[in-house]
N, C-alpha and C positions, 0 to 999 in steps of 0.2 A: 451237667450230669456226667460224672465220672464212672467208669466201669473198671472194677479191680478183678484181677485174675487170682485164682487159687486163694480165695479170701477166707480166713478163719472164722468159723460159726460158733465157737465156745462162748463168746461174749454176748451171743445173740439168741441163745436158747437157754431157758432157765433149768433145763436138766443137766447143763454144763457139759454136753457132749462134745467131744473134741474131733470135729469134722470140718471139712471146708467146702465152700461153693466154687464150682468152675468159674463163674462170673457173679459179680456183686454190684449193686448199685443202690444209692439212696435217692428217694423222691422227697424234695423239701418244698418245692413250689410249682406254680403252673408252667413256668419255664422247663423244669425238669420233665414234667409230664410230656410237653411237646417234643422234647429231645427223645424221650422214651419211645414215643409213637414212631419217629423216624428210625430210631435203632432197631425196634422189633419188626418194623416193615421191612428192613434191608436184611435182617438176620433172623430168620424163624428159628425158634428153639423152645424147649421145655421151660416154663416160667413158674416160680413160686413167689407169691406176695407174702412177706413177713411182717408181722406187727411187733409185739413184744416178745414173741418166741416162747410164751408161756403155756401154750397148748399144743406143743409139738415134741415129737420124738425122732431125732435123725438116727437111722441105723446105718448110714454110710454117707460118703460125700455126695453132694448134690451136683448132678451133671445137667447144667443149664444155667439159667440166670435167675438169681434171687434179688427180688425188688423189696427194699426195706422202705416201708411207709412211714415217713417222717413229716407229714402235713400236720401242722399244729394251728391251734386257735379255738376259742369258745366264744360264741356270740349269742346274745338274745336277739332273735330277728322278728319276733311278734310277741306282743303282750296284751292280754285282755284282763278283765276284772278279776277273773279267778284262775287264770292259767297264763303260761308263757310257752313259746316255742323256742327251744335252743338248737342252734346248729353247732355240732363239735367236729372239728376235723378229724379224719380217721387216725392219725398218728398221736393223738393226745392220749396220755395214760389214762385208763378208765378211772382210777380212783381220784384222779385230779377233777375229772368231771363230776364224780359224785360229791367231791368236797366243795366244788363251786355251787352245785345245787343245794346243799345243806347249809352253806354259809348265808344263801340267799333265802333260805326257809322255802325252797321249792321241793315238794315232795314227789315220790314215784320210784326213786332208785336208791333211797338211803339203806335198804336192806342188802344191797349189792355192793356195800363198802368192802374195800380191800381186796377185790377180786383183782388178780394181776391181769396184765395185757392191756391192749389199746382199745379205743372207741371203735376202731374198724373191725375188731374181732367180735365185738358185742352182738351184732346182728347175725354174723356167720354162725356162732355157737349158739345164739339166743341164750346168752348166759343167764344163770338164775341162782338164787340162794334165799332161803329163809323166806319163802313164800311170794317172792317177787321174781319176775323174769324180764329181760330187756324188752321183749315184745309188747308188755304192757305199757311202755312208755314211748316205743318208736313209732314216729309218723312216716318217715321217709328216709330211704337209703339211696345215696347219690353216688355215682361212679362211672367208670370206663370198662366198657367191654373190650378185652385184650385181643378179642378175635377180629373185630371190625373197627375198633377204636372209636366207637360212638359213645358219646355221653348219654347215660341212661339213669332213670330214676325209678325206684320201687316203692309203692305204697305198703303199709303194713300187711295188707292182704296179699299183695303181690310177693312178699318175702317169703310166703308159705312156711311160716314159723311152725316148728314142732318141738318136742322136748330135746333140747340141745341140738337143733337142726334148723335149717332154712334152704331156701333155694340156692344160696351162696355156697352151701356144703354139699349139695347134690347136683342139680343140673348145671349150675354155673360154677362148679368147683374148679379153681384153678385159672378161671378165665376173666373174673370180674374184680377190678381194682376199685375198691371203695374210697371215696375221697371225703365224704362227710356223712353225718347221720343227724337227722332231726328228732329231737324228743320233745313230747308234749308233758310238761310238769305242771303241778297244781300249786296254787298259793294257799290252798287250804288242805294240808296233808291229811290223809286218813292213815293212821299208824297201823302197821300190821306187826304186832308183837307176840301173837300166839304160836308162831311156827318154832319148832326146835326149842332150844334154851334161852331164847331172847328174853322172855318174861323173867326167868329165874336170874338171869344176868342183870336186867334192870333192877331187880329187887335187891341184889347184892350191892348195887350202886346207890341203894337208898332212894329209888325213884318210884312214886305211886302213880296210879293211872291217870289221875287228873292233872299232873305235872310234867307228864313225859313229853319231850319234844323230839323232832327228827334228829337233832344233834345227839340227844341220848340214845336213840336207837342205833345211830352210826357207831357210837362209842361202844355199845353193847356188842354189835357185830364184830368190830374190830377186836375187842377183848376175846371173843369166842374163837374167831379165826386164828389169832395169834397163840392162843393156847393149844389148838389142835393142829395147826399146820406149820411145817418147818420153814424157816427163812431160806429162800433160794440162794442167798449168798453164803450160807452155811452148809446146806444140803441141797443138792440139785433135785428138783422135782418139778412136776406140772400141775400141781393141785390134784384134783380128783382124776384118777386115771381111768375109771370105768363109770358108765352111766348106771343109774339106779334102774334096774329091770322091772318090768311090769308082767304080771301074771294074772290068770283068771281067779275068780273068787273060789271056786272049789278047789283049786290047787293050793291057794293060800290057806284055806280052811284045813286042808289036809296036812300042810306043813305045821300049822299052829297046833294040831294035836300032838305032834312029835317034838316040836321046838316052841315051847309055850312063851318064850319071851320075844319071838320074832314079832315085828311091827309093820304095818303097812297103812297106806291111805288110798282112798278111792280116786281114780283119775278118770273113770269112765263107767259106763253102765255095768260092765263085767270085768273090770280091770283094777287090780291093786298094785301100786308101786311099792316096792320093798327096798330096803337099804343094802346097796352093794357092800358097803363097809361092814354091816353086820354078817352078812354072808361070809365075807372074806375072814373076819375075825373068828367066826364060829366055825370055820373050816380048819382053825388052828394055826392061821397064817400071819396073824398080827406080830410083827417083829421078825419074821421070817426073812433070812438073808441068804443070798448066794454070792460070795465074793463081795464086790462092792455095789451090788444091786440088792436092794431090800424093801420090804414092806415097813412103812414108818410105825414106830413102836406106840405112837399116840393116836394114829388115825390109820386104820387098815385100808382105807380107800386111796391113800397116797403111797406111790412107789418113789423110792428116793436113790439118789446116786451118792454113795458114801465116799466117793472119792475119784477113782479113774474108770468107773464102769463104762462100757460102751453101750451104744444104742441096741446093739443086738443082745447084749446080756440083759438089759431091762425088758426087751421085748420077750425073751426066753422066760424070764420070771413072770411076766404077765400071762404067758401061755400055760405056765404051771399052775398059777392061781385060777385060771378059767377051768382048767381041767379038774382040779381038786374040788371047786365049787360045784361043778356039774355033777361030778361023782356023788357028793354028799346031799345036794339039794335038787339035782335036776334042773338047775337054773343056768341058762347060758349068758355070761356076762359079755358086754359089748364095750369096746374102748371109747372113751370120750375124747381122748387125745389123738391128734392127727399123726399117723406114722408115715415117714418117708425113708 
């Protein structure tokens, strides 16, 4: 395990923010983990575990040690008549896991195609899209508690999953190094094509209900995402910057009287989730730009770095958006992206 000083982080965050880590190391195998334990035992310091850097905004240099999780490997560890359990190491690219599942006709995560980042980030964020969430397939999360260096495992219930949240993003934030995740996938996929524009995209591909496969669903999701989201190699971004907010039904109904095209869906007894992208766009901010920081012209939920924007400039833009949305709709947006 090598530890580098003043290490550039621009290649390691999809916003392409030009900052550096005081100290930086990569974990590739069990030996590295053992050395990491010895290193942190002798030198206590702030620690940040980094996966693909696709859900983070750096606003300054990081003072402490950044640990890049590069543990890789996908393995079927149990198989039954109708299901399999897959163990994926935390450093595996998330979409590589989805591709593996789809190519083996294993259903449960196909709607999560093309989400950037690593497997290790999937339970932290409880990533989700088009009617599926990671929690729907996660059985077990394995890792090391960086406070006592004990190996620990969390069942699905123990992960305390919520909307874009988990115990790893709250109580254990910054202290749990995920090594692998177990997923339960089905050999008899039940397709979820009713959410968003998936069905419309499938129709454009000439697919009818009786012939749709999970490969078709994956292709449709990829086409939708590529049409709406910028390539991080061209425009720095972290995907959806804000969470979709939830409000009570009476509040939603009052908004509906004024803004007739607002849409929402029930997530609780008295809870309606509405689109943060719709709120931002209808606050007149789609395509809005301050210097090199801007709101993406094709999807208002995505903030982009047009060149040399700093993390502080993007954060300032996000605060302007929050204030304008609050002024117009009375809704307070919350960041989905982790800010450091």
